[in-house]
PDB file with SEQRES, HELIX, SHEET and CRYST1 records, atoms N, CA, C and O in Angstrom:
SEQRES   1 A   66  MET LEU SER SER ASN ILE LYS ILE LYS ILE ASP LYS ASN          
SEQRES   2 A   66  LEU TYR LEU ARG LEU GLU LYS ILE ALA GLU VAL GLY GLY          
SEQRES   3 A   66  TYR SER SER THR ASP GLU PHE ILE THR HIS VAL LEU GLY          
SEQRES   4 A   66  ARG GLU ALA GLU LYS LEU ASP GLN SER GLN SER THR ASP          
SEQRES   5 A   66  GLU GLU VAL GLU LYS ARG LEU ARG GLY LEU GLY TYR ILE          
SEQRES   6 A   66  GLU                                                          
HELIX    1 AA1 LYS A   12  VAL A   24  1                                  13    
HELIX    2 AA2 THR A   30  GLY A   61  1                                  32    
CRYST1    1.000    1.000    1.000  90.00  90.00  90.00 P 1           1          
ATOM      1  N   MET A   1      -8.443 -10.388  17.912  1.00  0.00           N  
ATOM      2  CA  MET A   1      -7.245 -10.365  17.183  1.00  0.00           C  
ATOM      3  C   MET A   1      -7.451 -10.906  15.738  1.00  0.00           C  
ATOM      4  O   MET A   1      -8.185 -11.871  15.523  1.00  0.00           O  
ATOM      5  N   LEU A   2      -6.798 -10.271  14.788  1.00  0.00           N  
ATOM      6  CA  LEU A   2      -6.996 -10.688  13.434  1.00  0.00           C  
ATOM      7  C   LEU A   2      -6.226 -11.975  13.083  1.00  0.00           C  
ATOM      8  O   LEU A   2      -5.132 -12.213  13.595  1.00  0.00           O  
ATOM      9  N   SER A   3      -6.787 -12.758  12.245  1.00  0.00           N  
ATOM     10  CA  SER A   3      -6.124 -13.983  11.765  1.00  0.00           C  
ATOM     11  C   SER A   3      -5.051 -13.592  10.821  1.00  0.00           C  
ATOM     12  O   SER A   3      -5.137 -12.531  10.203  1.00  0.00           O  
ATOM     13  N   SER A   4      -4.034 -14.402  10.676  1.00  0.00           N  
ATOM     14  CA  SER A   4      -2.939 -14.097   9.770  1.00  0.00           C  
ATOM     15  C   SER A   4      -3.304 -14.471   8.337  1.00  0.00           C  
ATOM     16  O   SER A   4      -2.541 -14.198   7.411  1.00  0.00           O  
ATOM     17  N   ASN A   5      -4.482 -15.101   8.148  1.00  0.00           N  
ATOM     18  CA  ASN A   5      -4.975 -15.485   6.833  1.00  0.00           C  
ATOM     19  C   ASN A   5      -6.239 -14.819   6.510  1.00  0.00           C  
ATOM     20  O   ASN A   5      -7.275 -15.476   6.399  1.00  0.00           O  
ATOM     21  N   ILE A   6      -6.209 -13.533   6.351  1.00  0.00           N  
ATOM     22  CA  ILE A   6      -7.435 -12.816   6.022  1.00  0.00           C  
ATOM     23  C   ILE A   6      -7.593 -12.875   4.463  1.00  0.00           C  
ATOM     24  O   ILE A   6      -6.649 -12.716   3.689  1.00  0.00           O  
ATOM     25  N   LYS A   7      -8.823 -13.110   4.104  1.00  0.00           N  
ATOM     26  CA  LYS A   7      -9.139 -13.235   2.661  1.00  0.00           C  
ATOM     27  C   LYS A   7      -9.845 -11.980   2.107  1.00  0.00           C  
ATOM     28  O   LYS A   7     -10.713 -11.414   2.773  1.00  0.00           O  
ATOM     29  N   ILE A   8      -9.487 -11.565   0.939  1.00  0.00           N  
ATOM     30  CA  ILE A   8     -10.108 -10.417   0.289  1.00  0.00           C  
ATOM     31  C   ILE A   8     -10.619 -10.902  -1.045  1.00  0.00           C  
ATOM     32  O   ILE A   8     -10.133 -11.890  -1.594  1.00  0.00           O  
ATOM     33  N   LYS A   9     -11.630 -10.176  -1.572  1.00  0.00           N  
ATOM     34  CA  LYS A   9     -12.197 -10.505  -2.861  1.00  0.00           C  
ATOM     35  C   LYS A   9     -11.494  -9.585  -3.874  1.00  0.00           C  
ATOM     36  O   LYS A   9     -11.268  -8.399  -3.632  1.00  0.00           O  
ATOM     37  N   ILE A  10     -11.160 -10.203  -5.027  1.00  0.00           N  
ATOM     38  CA  ILE A  10     -10.449  -9.443  -6.100  1.00  0.00           C  
ATOM     39  C   ILE A  10     -11.030  -9.894  -7.397  1.00  0.00           C  
ATOM     40  O   ILE A  10     -11.362 -11.069  -7.555  1.00  0.00           O  
ATOM     41  N   ASP A  11     -11.164  -8.987  -8.336  1.00  0.00           N  
ATOM     42  CA  ASP A  11     -11.674  -9.375  -9.663  1.00  0.00           C  
ATOM     43  C   ASP A  11     -10.824 -10.466 -10.320  1.00  0.00           C  
ATOM     44  O   ASP A  11      -9.596 -10.401 -10.271  1.00  0.00           O  
ATOM     45  N   LYS A  12     -11.440 -11.429 -10.909  1.00  0.00           N  
ATOM     46  CA  LYS A  12     -10.715 -12.558 -11.484  1.00  0.00           C  
ATOM     47  C   LYS A  12      -9.765 -12.140 -12.598  1.00  0.00           C  
ATOM     48  O   LYS A  12      -8.644 -12.645 -12.652  1.00  0.00           O  
ATOM     49  N   ASN A  13     -10.148 -11.282 -13.446  1.00  0.00           N  
ATOM     50  CA  ASN A  13      -9.212 -10.777 -14.459  1.00  0.00           C  
ATOM     51  C   ASN A  13      -8.050 -10.091 -13.939  1.00  0.00           C  
ATOM     52  O   ASN A  13      -6.949 -10.254 -14.464  1.00  0.00           O  
ATOM     53  N   LEU A  14      -8.234  -9.285 -12.875  1.00  0.00           N  
ATOM     54  CA  LEU A  14      -7.121  -8.660 -12.275  1.00  0.00           C  
ATOM     55  C   LEU A  14      -6.178  -9.676 -11.608  1.00  0.00           C  
ATOM     56  O   LEU A  14      -4.955  -9.555 -11.673  1.00  0.00           O  
ATOM     57  N   TYR A  15      -6.787 -10.670 -10.973  1.00  0.00           N  
ATOM     58  CA  TYR A  15      -5.929 -11.688 -10.305  1.00  0.00           C  
ATOM     59  C   TYR A  15      -5.115 -12.403 -11.354  1.00  0.00           C  
ATOM     60  O   TYR A  15      -3.931 -12.664 -11.136  1.00  0.00           O  
ATOM     61  N   LEU A  16      -5.708 -12.727 -12.481  1.00  0.00           N  
ATOM     62  CA  LEU A  16      -4.988 -13.444 -13.585  1.00  0.00           C  
ATOM     63  C   LEU A  16      -3.834 -12.605 -14.095  1.00  0.00           C  
ATOM     64  O   LEU A  16      -2.758 -13.143 -14.355  1.00  0.00           O  
ATOM     65  N   ARG A  17      -4.028 -11.271 -14.250  1.00  0.00           N  
ATOM     66  CA  ARG A  17      -2.916 -10.402 -14.615  1.00  0.00           C  
ATOM     67  C   ARG A  17      -1.821 -10.413 -13.586  1.00  0.00           C  
ATOM     68  O   ARG A  17      -0.639 -10.525 -13.913  1.00  0.00           O  
ATOM     69  N   LEU A  18      -2.221 -10.297 -12.340  1.00  0.00           N  
ATOM     70  CA  LEU A  18      -1.231 -10.305 -11.264  1.00  0.00           C  
ATOM     71  C   LEU A  18      -0.459 -11.622 -11.130  1.00  0.00           C  
ATOM     72  O   LEU A  18       0.711 -11.636 -10.747  1.00  0.00           O  
ATOM     73  N   GLU A  19      -1.128 -12.705 -11.447  1.00  0.00           N  
ATOM     74  CA  GLU A  19      -0.507 -14.007 -11.448  1.00  0.00           C  
ATOM     75  C   GLU A  19       0.635 -14.066 -12.478  1.00  0.00           C  
ATOM     76  O   GLU A  19       1.723 -14.569 -12.198  1.00  0.00           O  
ATOM     77  N   LYS A  20       0.346 -13.528 -13.692  1.00  0.00           N  
ATOM     78  CA  LYS A  20       1.375 -13.553 -14.756  1.00  0.00           C  
ATOM     79  C   LYS A  20       2.537 -12.686 -14.297  1.00  0.00           C  
ATOM     80  O   LYS A  20       3.692 -13.099 -14.404  1.00  0.00           O  
ATOM     81  N   ILE A  21       2.247 -11.462 -13.775  1.00  0.00           N  
ATOM     82  CA  ILE A  21       3.351 -10.565 -13.382  1.00  0.00           C  
ATOM     83  C   ILE A  21       4.152 -11.199 -12.252  1.00  0.00           C  
ATOM     84  O   ILE A  21       5.378 -11.084 -12.260  1.00  0.00           O  
ATOM     85  N   ALA A  22       3.548 -11.840 -11.313  1.00  0.00           N  
ATOM     86  CA  ALA A  22       4.213 -12.470 -10.207  1.00  0.00           C  
ATOM     87  C   ALA A  22       5.166 -13.581 -10.728  1.00  0.00           C  
ATOM     88  O   ALA A  22       6.282 -13.739 -10.232  1.00  0.00           O  
ATOM     89  N   GLU A  23       4.706 -14.317 -11.705  1.00  0.00           N  
ATOM     90  CA  GLU A  23       5.485 -15.413 -12.277  1.00  0.00           C  
ATOM     91  C   GLU A  23       6.729 -14.815 -12.942  1.00  0.00           C  
ATOM     92  O   GLU A  23       7.845 -15.272 -12.697  1.00  0.00           O  
ATOM     93  N   VAL A  24       6.543 -13.834 -13.750  1.00  0.00           N  
ATOM     94  CA  VAL A  24       7.629 -13.209 -14.524  1.00  0.00           C  
ATOM     95  C   VAL A  24       8.582 -12.533 -13.530  1.00  0.00           C  
ATOM     96  O   VAL A  24       9.794 -12.554 -13.744  1.00  0.00           O  
ATOM     97  N   GLY A  25       8.069 -11.942 -12.460  1.00  0.00           N  
ATOM     98  CA  GLY A  25       8.905 -11.265 -11.484  1.00  0.00           C  
ATOM     99  C   GLY A  25       9.611 -12.145 -10.532  1.00  0.00           C  
ATOM    100  O   GLY A  25      10.357 -11.657  -9.683  1.00  0.00           O  
ATOM    101  N   GLY A  26       9.404 -13.491 -10.634  1.00  0.00           N  
ATOM    102  CA  GLY A  26      10.099 -14.426  -9.826  1.00  0.00           C  
ATOM    103  C   GLY A  26       9.586 -14.607  -8.413  1.00  0.00           C  
ATOM    104  O   GLY A  26      10.280 -15.145  -7.550  1.00  0.00           O  
ATOM    105  N   TYR A  27       8.378 -14.158  -8.188  1.00  0.00           N  
ATOM    106  CA  TYR A  27       7.790 -14.368  -6.862  1.00  0.00           C  
ATOM    107  C   TYR A  27       7.371 -15.821  -6.698  1.00  0.00           C  
ATOM    108  O   TYR A  27       7.020 -16.487  -7.671  1.00  0.00           O  
ATOM    109  N   SER A  28       7.409 -16.303  -5.474  1.00  0.00           N  
ATOM    110  CA  SER A  28       7.094 -17.709  -5.207  1.00  0.00           C  
ATOM    111  C   SER A  28       5.608 -17.991  -5.365  1.00  0.00           C  
ATOM    112  O   SER A  28       5.223 -19.132  -5.620  1.00  0.00           O  
ATOM    113  N   SER A  29       4.769 -16.977  -5.219  1.00  0.00           N  
ATOM    114  CA  SER A  29       3.331 -17.058  -5.377  1.00  0.00           C  
ATOM    115  C   SER A  29       2.710 -15.725  -5.733  1.00  0.00           C  
ATOM    116  O   SER A  29       3.298 -14.660  -5.548  1.00  0.00           O  
ATOM    117  N   THR A  30       1.516 -15.824  -6.243  1.00  0.00           N  
ATOM    118  CA  THR A  30       0.772 -14.611  -6.491  1.00  0.00           C  
ATOM    119  C   THR A  30       0.463 -13.846  -5.185  1.00  0.00           C  
ATOM    120  O   THR A  30       0.546 -12.619  -5.140  1.00  0.00           O  
ATOM    121  N   ASP A  31       0.116 -14.576  -4.157  1.00  0.00           N  
ATOM    122  CA  ASP A  31      -0.116 -13.949  -2.852  1.00  0.00           C  
ATOM    123  C   ASP A  31       1.076 -13.204  -2.341  1.00  0.00           C  
ATOM    124  O   ASP A  31       0.950 -12.116  -1.779  1.00  0.00           O  
ATOM    125  N   GLU A  32       2.256 -13.794  -2.537  1.00  0.00           N  
ATOM    126  CA  GLU A  32       3.474 -13.082  -2.122  1.00  0.00           C  
ATOM    127  C   GLU A  32       3.630 -11.726  -2.869  1.00  0.00           C  
ATOM    128  O   GLU A  32       3.944 -10.693  -2.277  1.00  0.00           O  
ATOM    129  N   PHE A  33       3.403 -11.790  -4.146  1.00  0.00           N  
ATOM    130  CA  PHE A  33       3.512 -10.576  -4.979  1.00  0.00           C  
ATOM    131  C   PHE A  33       2.504  -9.510  -4.563  1.00  0.00           C  
ATOM    132  O   PHE A  33       2.857  -8.332  -4.494  1.00  0.00           O  
ATOM    133  N   ILE A  34       1.256  -9.895  -4.284  1.00  0.00           N  
ATOM    134  CA  ILE A  34       0.186  -8.982  -3.918  1.00  0.00           C  
ATOM    135  C   ILE A  34       0.478  -8.372  -2.551  1.00  0.00           C  
ATOM    136  O   ILE A  34       0.280  -7.175  -2.343  1.00  0.00           O  
ATOM    137  N   THR A  35       0.945  -9.197  -1.629  1.00  0.00           N  
ATOM    138  CA  THR A  35       1.412  -8.682  -0.326  1.00  0.00           C  
ATOM    139  C   THR A  35       2.487  -7.669  -0.410  1.00  0.00           C  
ATOM    140  O   THR A  35       2.475  -6.630   0.248  1.00  0.00           O  
ATOM    141  N   HIS A  36       3.421  -8.008  -1.246  1.00  0.00           N  
ATOM    142  CA  HIS A  36       4.611  -7.091  -1.424  1.00  0.00           C  
ATOM    143  C   HIS A  36       4.158  -5.769  -1.961  1.00  0.00           C  
ATOM    144  O   HIS A  36       4.525  -4.721  -1.429  1.00  0.00           O  
ATOM    145  N   VAL A  37       3.324  -5.797  -3.062  1.00  0.00           N  
ATOM    146  CA  VAL A  37       2.860  -4.558  -3.647  1.00  0.00           C  
ATOM    147  C   VAL A  37       2.030  -3.780  -2.708  1.00  0.00           C  
ATOM    148  O   VAL A  37       2.240  -2.571  -2.612  1.00  0.00           O  
ATOM    149  N   LEU A  38       1.080  -4.362  -1.986  1.00  0.00           N  
ATOM    150  CA  LEU A  38       0.208  -3.631  -1.067  1.00  0.00           C  
ATOM    151  C   LEU A  38       1.041  -3.029   0.113  1.00  0.00           C  
ATOM    152  O   LEU A  38       0.791  -1.903   0.543  1.00  0.00           O  
ATOM    153  N   GLY A  39       2.016  -3.797   0.611  1.00  0.00           N  
ATOM    154  CA  GLY A  39       2.833  -3.243   1.646  1.00  0.00           C  
ATOM    155  C   GLY A  39       3.678  -2.055   1.220  1.00  0.00           C  
ATOM    156  O   GLY A  39       3.893  -1.146   2.022  1.00  0.00           O  
ATOM    157  N   ARG A  40       4.187  -2.029  -0.075  1.00  0.00           N  
ATOM    158  CA  ARG A  40       4.928  -1.011  -0.589  1.00  0.00           C  
ATOM    159  C   ARG A  40       4.081   0.264  -0.774  1.00  0.00           C  
ATOM    160  O   ARG A  40       4.526   1.384  -0.526  1.00  0.00           O  
ATOM    161  N   GLU A  41       2.862   0.032  -1.216  1.00  0.00           N  
ATOM    162  CA  GLU A  41       1.883   1.171  -1.452  1.00  0.00           C  
ATOM    163  C   GLU A  41       1.452   1.727  -0.115  1.00  0.00           C  
ATOM    164  O   GLU A  41       1.318   2.946  -0.001  1.00  0.00           O  
ATOM    165  N   ALA A  42       1.226   0.916   0.904  1.00  0.00           N  
ATOM    166  CA  ALA A  42       0.851   1.379   2.216  1.00  0.00           C  
ATOM    167  C   ALA A  42       1.979   2.217   2.813  1.00  0.00           C  
ATOM    168  O   ALA A  42       1.740   3.253   3.434  1.00  0.00           O  
ATOM    169  N   GLU A  43       3.157   1.771   2.623  1.00  0.00           N  
ATOM    170  CA  GLU A  43       4.316   2.547   3.173  1.00  0.00           C  
ATOM    171  C   GLU A  43       4.377   3.955   2.486  1.00  0.00           C  
ATOM    172  O   GLU A  43       4.669   4.942   3.162  1.00  0.00           O  
ATOM    173  N   LYS A  44       4.124   4.046   1.246  1.00  0.00           N  
ATOM    174  CA  LYS A  44       4.093   5.381   0.545  1.00  0.00           C  
ATOM    175  C   LYS A  44       3.014   6.236   1.090  1.00  0.00           C  
ATOM    176  O   LYS A  44       3.212   7.429   1.320  1.00  0.00           O  
ATOM    177  N   LEU A  45       1.826   5.630   1.311  1.00  0.00           N  
ATOM    178  CA  LEU A  45       0.749   6.421   1.884  1.00  0.00           C  
ATOM    179  C   LEU A  45       1.044   6.909   3.331  1.00  0.00           C  
ATOM    180  O   LEU A  45       0.736   8.038   3.713  1.00  0.00           O  
ATOM    181  N   ASP A  46       1.633   6.024   4.074  1.00  0.00           N  
ATOM    182  CA  ASP A  46       1.986   6.425   5.496  1.00  0.00           C  
ATOM    183  C   ASP A  46       2.998   7.557   5.458  1.00  0.00           C  
ATOM    184  O   ASP A  46       2.909   8.472   6.277  1.00  0.00           O  
ATOM    185  N   GLN A  47       3.946   7.531   4.552  1.00  0.00           N  
ATOM    186  CA  GLN A  47       4.956   8.615   4.447  1.00  0.00           C  
ATOM    187  C   GLN A  47       4.307   9.915   3.983  1.00  0.00           C  
ATOM    188  O   GLN A  47       4.640  10.987   4.488  1.00  0.00           O  
ATOM    189  N   SER A  48       3.414   9.833   3.058  1.00  0.00           N  
ATOM    190  CA  SER A  48       2.809  11.085   2.563  1.00  0.00           C  
ATOM    191  C   SER A  48       1.902  11.713   3.592  1.00  0.00           C  
ATOM    192  O   SER A  48       1.786  12.936   3.677  1.00  0.00           O  
ATOM    193  N   GLN A  49       1.246  10.848   4.389  1.00  0.00           N  
ATOM    194  CA  GLN A  49       0.358  11.371   5.466  1.00  0.00           C  
ATOM    195  C   GLN A  49       1.230  12.087   6.505  1.00  0.00           C  
ATOM    196  O   GLN A  49       0.875  13.171   6.966  1.00  0.00           O  
ATOM    197  N   SER A  50       2.374  11.485   6.878  1.00  0.00           N  
ATOM    198  CA  SER A  50       3.250  12.097   7.794  1.00  0.00           C  
ATOM    199  C   SER A  50       3.745  13.408   7.240  1.00  0.00           C  
ATOM    200  O   SER A  50       3.778  14.403   7.964  1.00  0.00           O  
ATOM    201  N   THR A  51       4.132  13.444   5.979  1.00  0.00           N  
ATOM    202  CA  THR A  51       4.610  14.664   5.412  1.00  0.00           C  
ATOM    203  C   THR A  51       3.508  15.771   5.411  1.00  0.00           C  
ATOM    204  O   THR A  51       3.784  16.930   5.721  1.00  0.00           O  
ATOM    205  N   ASP A  52       2.270  15.385   5.059  1.00  0.00           N  
ATOM    206  CA  ASP A  52       1.213  16.345   5.087  1.00  0.00           C  
ATOM    207  C   ASP A  52       1.012  16.971   6.522  1.00  0.00           C  
ATOM    208  O   ASP A  52       0.795  18.171   6.687  1.00  0.00           O  
ATOM    209  N   GLU A  53       1.098  16.122   7.465  1.00  0.00           N  
ATOM    210  CA  GLU A  53       0.963  16.560   8.858  1.00  0.00           C  
ATOM    211  C   GLU A  53       2.110  17.567   9.289  1.00  0.00           C  
ATOM    212  O   GLU A  53       1.884  18.534  10.017  1.00  0.00           O  
ATOM    213  N   GLU A  54       3.335  17.262   8.786  1.00  0.00           N  
ATOM    214  CA  GLU A  54       4.404  18.097   9.137  1.00  0.00           C  
ATOM    215  C   GLU A  54       4.261  19.485   8.419  1.00  0.00           C  
ATOM    216  O   GLU A  54       4.556  20.523   9.011  1.00  0.00           O  
ATOM    217  N   VAL A  55       3.793  19.475   7.105  1.00  0.00           N  
ATOM    218  CA  VAL A  55       3.606  20.684   6.455  1.00  0.00           C  
ATOM    219  C   VAL A  55       2.507  21.541   7.119  1.00  0.00           C  
ATOM    220  O   VAL A  55       2.663  22.751   7.290  1.00  0.00           O  
ATOM    221  N   GLU A  56       1.406  20.888   7.483  1.00  0.00           N  
ATOM    222  CA  GLU A  56       0.366  21.625   8.204  1.00  0.00           C  
ATOM    223  C   GLU A  56       0.856  22.246   9.509  1.00  0.00           C  
ATOM    224  O   GLU A  56       0.500  23.370   9.861  1.00  0.00           O  
ATOM    225  N   LYS A  57       1.663  21.494  10.198  1.00  0.00           N  
ATOM    226  CA  LYS A  57       2.210  21.995  11.468  1.00  0.00           C  
ATOM    227  C   LYS A  57       3.097  23.222  11.231  1.00  0.00           C  
ATOM    228  O   LYS A  57       3.040  24.195  11.983  1.00  0.00           O  
ATOM    229  N   ARG A  58       3.895  23.162  10.201  1.00  0.00           N  
ATOM    230  CA  ARG A  58       4.736  24.327   9.894  1.00  0.00           C  
ATOM    231  C   ARG A  58       3.953  25.533   9.476  1.00  0.00           C  
ATOM    232  O   ARG A  58       4.266  26.656   9.870  1.00  0.00           O  
ATOM    233  N   LEU A  59       2.888  25.300   8.643  1.00  0.00           N  
ATOM    234  CA  LEU A  59       2.055  26.374   8.242  1.00  0.00           C  
ATOM    235  C   LEU A  59       1.336  27.033   9.379  1.00  0.00           C  
ATOM    236  O   LEU A  59       1.163  28.252   9.399  1.00  0.00           O  
ATOM    237  N   ARG A  60       0.899  26.195  10.368  1.00  0.00           N  
ATOM    238  CA  ARG A  60       0.270  26.740  11.615  1.00  0.00           C  
ATOM    239  C   ARG A  60       1.270  27.547  12.356  1.00  0.00           C  
ATOM    240  O   ARG A  60       0.928  28.625  12.842  1.00  0.00           O  
ATOM    241  N   GLY A  61       2.484  27.102  12.478  1.00  0.00           N  
ATOM    242  CA  GLY A  61       3.514  27.778  13.197  1.00  0.00           C  
ATOM    243  C   GLY A  61       3.863  29.176  12.606  1.00  0.00           C  
ATOM    244  O   GLY A  61       4.258  30.116  13.296  1.00  0.00           O  
ATOM    245  N   LEU A  62       3.676  29.218  11.246  1.00  0.00           N  
ATOM    246  CA  LEU A  62       4.015  30.462  10.539  1.00  0.00           C  
ATOM    247  C   LEU A  62       2.744  31.429  10.515  1.00  0.00           C  
ATOM    248  O   LEU A  62       2.811  32.582  10.088  1.00  0.00           O  
ATOM    249  N   GLY A  63       1.629  30.872  10.994  1.00  0.00           N  
ATOM    250  CA  GLY A  63       0.393  31.670  11.025  1.00  0.00           C  
ATOM    251  C   GLY A  63      -0.417  31.760   9.774  1.00  0.00           C  
ATOM    252  O   GLY A  63      -1.323  32.586   9.660  1.00  0.00           O  
ATOM    253  N   TYR A  64      -0.069  30.848   8.763  1.00  0.00           N  
ATOM    254  CA  TYR A  64      -0.774  30.896   7.538  1.00  0.00           C  
ATOM    255  C   TYR A  64      -2.117  30.148   7.654  1.00  0.00           C  
ATOM    256  O   TYR A  64      -3.035  30.423   6.881  1.00  0.00           O  
ATOM    257  N   ILE A  65      -2.244  29.226   8.590  1.00  0.00           N  
ATOM    258  CA  ILE A  65      -3.530  28.589   8.831  1.00  0.00           C  
ATOM    259  C   ILE A  65      -3.740  28.540  10.332  1.00  0.00           C  
ATOM    260  O   ILE A  65      -2.785  28.567  11.108  1.00  0.00           O  
ATOM    261  N   GLU A  66      -4.978  28.469  10.724  1.00  0.00           N  
ATOM    262  CA  GLU A  66      -5.353  28.403  12.140  1.00  0.00           C  
ATOM    263  C   GLU A  66      -5.798  27.085  12.536  1.00  0.00           C  
ATOM    264  O   GLU A  66      -6.147  26.874  13.697  1.00  0.00           O  
TER     265      GLU A  66                                                      
END                                                                             
């Protein structure tokens, strides 16, 4: 089972930029901001993958792809 405190490496300059953005955005921490952004992006990718699968299924049903 994965730990709830997984660490990742990130470029220092990027982290410093994110730190400033998190502060201006009112986040309680840079980690909270990064988690929020990554979660939002993951959701978008999950939705687009689902959409792609639905389109492929429809195209198969119409006989455009095998």
